[in-house]
N, C-alpha and C positions, 0 to 999 in steps of 0.2 A: 744931633750925630755928632758934631765936633765935644760934643762934653764927656760922651761916651768913649771916644779915643783918648781925650784928654785923662781921664780916669784910667783907661786902660793903660794906659804908657806910664802914668805915676805907679800904679800895682805893679809892673813890671818893674820898676827902678826900686821899688821898697823892694821888692824879693830878692836884687840883685845885690843889694848894698846888707840884707840882713845877715848872711854868710860870714861880714865883717864884725860882727856884735858878739862878744864874749856871751855863752851861754854858761851859767853856773849851775851845777847839779849838787846836791845834799846841801853839805852845810860849809861847802864852796872851799877855797884853801887861805892858807894863814901866811903871812908874809916871812920869807926865812930863806934857808939854802935849797938848792932845786939840784936834784941830780938826776943823769939818764939812767935808762936800765943798765947800761952796758956798764956807769960807774958802781951801779947800786950791788950788780951780779960779780962784778972783779974782786969784792971784798964784802960776801954779804953778812956774815957772822958780826960783822962791824955795826949792821943796821938792825939786826934780829930784836925786836920787840919796841924797838923806837918808833916816834914818827917820821914820818920820810913825805918830801914833796918829789915825785918824777916829773920829767917832763921828755915829751916825745907824740909821737903820731900815734891814732886810733888804728889798730891792724885789722881785730875783729871786736865785735858785740854778741853777746850771749842772745842767740834768735830765738833762745824761749821763752826768756821771762826779762832780758835787759838787765840782769844781776852781775854783770861783769864784762871788763873790757880788756883787750889785751893793747898793752902799748910798747911800742920798739923806738928806737934813736935810730938815728942815721948808722951808727956801727955797731949792730951784734943783738944781744938777744933781747926776747920781749919779756915782761911781767906782764901777769894777770893781777888786775885791781877788780877784787870782789867785792860786791855790797851784798848787804842782808836783804832776800827777797824782798820786795816791792817797797822797799826803804827807798830806794832811788832805783828808777828804772831809766838805762841807758837805751836811746832808740838807735836803731840798725843805721840813721842817716848820719852817726859819727864817724862811720868810718872811713879813713885817710883827713882826719881833720888833726891840727896840734893839739894837745891835752895836757893841762898840769892838774896831776891828781893826787891826793893827801891821804894818810892812811897810816895805820900801825903795818910794819914791815912782821911778817912772821914767817915761823921756821916748821915745818910738819917733818915728821921723822914715821916713814910708813912701810908695812909689810911689803913684799912685791907682789902678795894679791891685791893688798889695797891700792897699790899703786897704778896696777893693771885695771881694778876696777876704776878708779879716778879717770884714767888714760881713756877709758873705754867710753865713759858718760861725756867726758870732753868731746870726744871723737863725734858721740852720738848726736849732743848739740851743736855742732858745727857742721852734721851732715858730711863726715869725712869717714873713711873705709877703717875698720879698724880690726887685727888680725892679733891676740894673746900670744900666738906662736913664735912673732917674729916682731914683737915690739920690744923696744928699747925704751924703759921706763926706770926712773930713779927715783930711789924709796926715800931722798929728801927734796922736799919743795918748798918753794918759798912763793909766797903771793902777800899784797896788801890788802888789809882787810879796808877797803875805802870808806872815808869818810863823807868825801867830796871831790868834784872836781869843776875847773872851767874849761870848755873846750871853744875853740876858735873855728 
């Protein structure tokens, strides 16, 4: 009986400390400068088509396939880190965890119809209502084509 209790205590202790161990996804991250989403979006044109590393908190995860995460800092906008479907799968449990993500910062210029379709798809994935008649969408969108991330 004592052995069983001891094993249970050890298992609970290991689980409690497991959250402190960084978890790497994809290619992980390389050394270099790291920016927050707010810094990135303050001058997005300066980063287009460059490898960037951002740090922040995971605010949402793609519930359909784990193919994107939204990352925000303490001071502003979110940026989406999109990975190729199935190449990296971000689990829903990453929400509210700290992250450093890396990838190529991309700019997309869309028609209004494309922007509405993109917003509708994103709302559907997140389980949110969407009304194309009242939706405010931007025809210029930025995201990171993610190659790796480290989550704490």
